[in-house]
C-alpha positions in Angstrom: 19.3 -2.0 -31.5 18.1 -5.5 -32.2 19.7 -8.1 -30.1 19.8 -11.4 -31.9 18.8 -13.2 -28.7 15.4 -11.5 -28.7 14.4 -13.3 -31.9 14.6 -16.7 -30.1 12.0 -15.6 -27.6 8.3 -16.3 -28.1 6.2 -13.1 -28.3 5.0 -13.7 -24.7 8.5 -14.3 -23.4 9.6 -11.1 -25.2 6.9 -9.1 -23.5 7.7 -10.5 -20.1 11.4 -9.8 -20.5 10.7 -6.3 -21.7 8.5 -5.6 -18.7 11.1 -7.1 -16.3 13.7 -4.7 -17.7 11.6 -1.6 -18.0 10.3 -2.0 -14.4 13.9 -1.9 -13.0 13.6 0.8 -14.5 16.2 0.4 -17.3 14.7 2.0 -20.4 18.0 1.9 -22.3 18.3 -1.8 -22.1 14.5 -2.1 -22.8 15.1 -0.6 -26.2 16.6 -3.8 -27.4 13.1 -5.4 -27.3 11.4 -2.6 -29.3 11.3 -1.4 -32.9 12.9 2.0 -33.6 9.5 2.9 -35.0 7.6 1.8 -31.9 4.3 3.5 -31.2 3.1 3.7 -27.6 -0.3 5.0 -26.5 0.0 5.4 -22.7 -2.8 6.0 -20.1 -4.9 9.1 -20.8 -4.3 8.6 -24.6 -0.8 10.0 -24.4 1.4 9.2 -27.4 4.9 8.1 -26.7 7.8 6.7 -28.9 10.2 4.8 -26.6 10.5 3.1 -23.2 12.2 6.2 -21.7 9.1 8.2 -22.3 7.0 5.8 -20.2 9.7 5.9 -17.4 9.7 9.7 -17.4 5.9 9.9 -17.2 5.8 7.3 -14.4 8.3 9.4 -12.5 5.8 12.3 -12.4 2.9 10.1 -11.3 4.6 7.8 -8.8 7.5 7.8 -6.3 8.1 4.3 -7.7 5.9 1.7 -9.4 6.2 -1.9 -10.3 3.9 -4.5 -12.0 2.7 -7.8 -10.5 2.0 -9.8 -13.6 -1.0 -12.2 -13.3 -1.1 -13.4 -16.9 0.6 -13.0 -20.2 -1.8 -14.0 -23.0 -1.0 -14.5 -26.6 -3.9 -14.1 -29.0 -4.5 -17.1 -31.3 -3.7 -16.8 -34.9 -0.6 -14.7 -34.6 2.2 -14.7 -37.2 5.9 -13.8 -37.0 4.9 -10.5 -38.6 2.0 -9.7 -36.3 1.2 -11.3 -32.9 -0.9 -9.6 -30.2 0.1 -10.2 -26.6 -1.7 -9.0 -23.5 -0.1 -8.5 -20.0 -2.6 -8.3 -17.2 -2.0 -7.7 -13.5 -1.8 -5.0 -10.9 0.5 -2.1 -10.1 2.1 -1.6 -6.7 4.3 1.2 -5.4 4.2 4.6 -3.7 2.4 7.8 -4.7 4.7 10.9 -4.8 3.9 11.6 -1.1 5.2 8.2 -0.1 1.8 6.6 0.5 2.0 3.0 -0.5 -0.6 1.3 -2.9 -1.2 -2.1 -4.4 -3.9 -3.8 -6.4 -4.2 -1.1 -9.1 -5.3 -3.1 -12.1 -3.5 -2.7 -15.5 -3.8 -4.1 -19.0 -1.1 -3.7 -21.6 -1.6 -4.7 -25.3 1.5 -5.4 -27.3 2.0 -6.1 -31.0 5.1 -8.1 -31.7 6.5 -8.2 -35.2 9.6 -10.2 -36.2 11.0 -10.4 -32.7 10.4 -6.8 -31.7 7.6 -4.9 -30.0 6.1 -2.4 -32.5 3.1 -1.2 -30.6 2.1 -0.8 -27.0 -1.2 0.4 -25.4 -1.4 0.9 -21.7 -4.5 1.1 -19.4 -4.6 1.2 -15.6 -6.8 2.4 -12.7 -4.4 5.1 -11.5 -6.5 8.1 -12.7 -9.5 6.7 -10.8 -7.4 6.1 -7.7 -6.0 9.7 -7.9 -9.5 11.1 -8.2 -10.4 9.2 -5.0 -7.3 10.6 -3.2 -8.3 14.1 -4.4 -11.9 13.7 -3.0 -13.4 13.8 -6.5 -14.8 10.2 -6.5 -15.4 7.2 -4.3 -14.6 3.6 -4.7 
């Protein structure tokens, strides 16, 4: 679904609103901000197709998780057909056992085309933090 109001948002505003909605989590409403042909490459090189896939994966890794956005950056030279936007910040929430965490860095890279997100790549430190929790690494 393509809500006409999404086309009035700048690419950075679109990404920020998408993140606000998907972190509720409300993956169904988040679909209005993405192309039906969206491609997602999540942490660990996991291919996904829609916001609900990300929400389902996060439910296996965290009791709950949210993003604290430090910056939303639009790459210069973007066009209505192809604009790159980065969201940078940290994750906070609880691991499945209820242990709280905060300060877990993330970087998301979005491609916005004609008012919709068409691609998303996600990186964060969760795997490193889980290795430390398992005694397999140190910080």
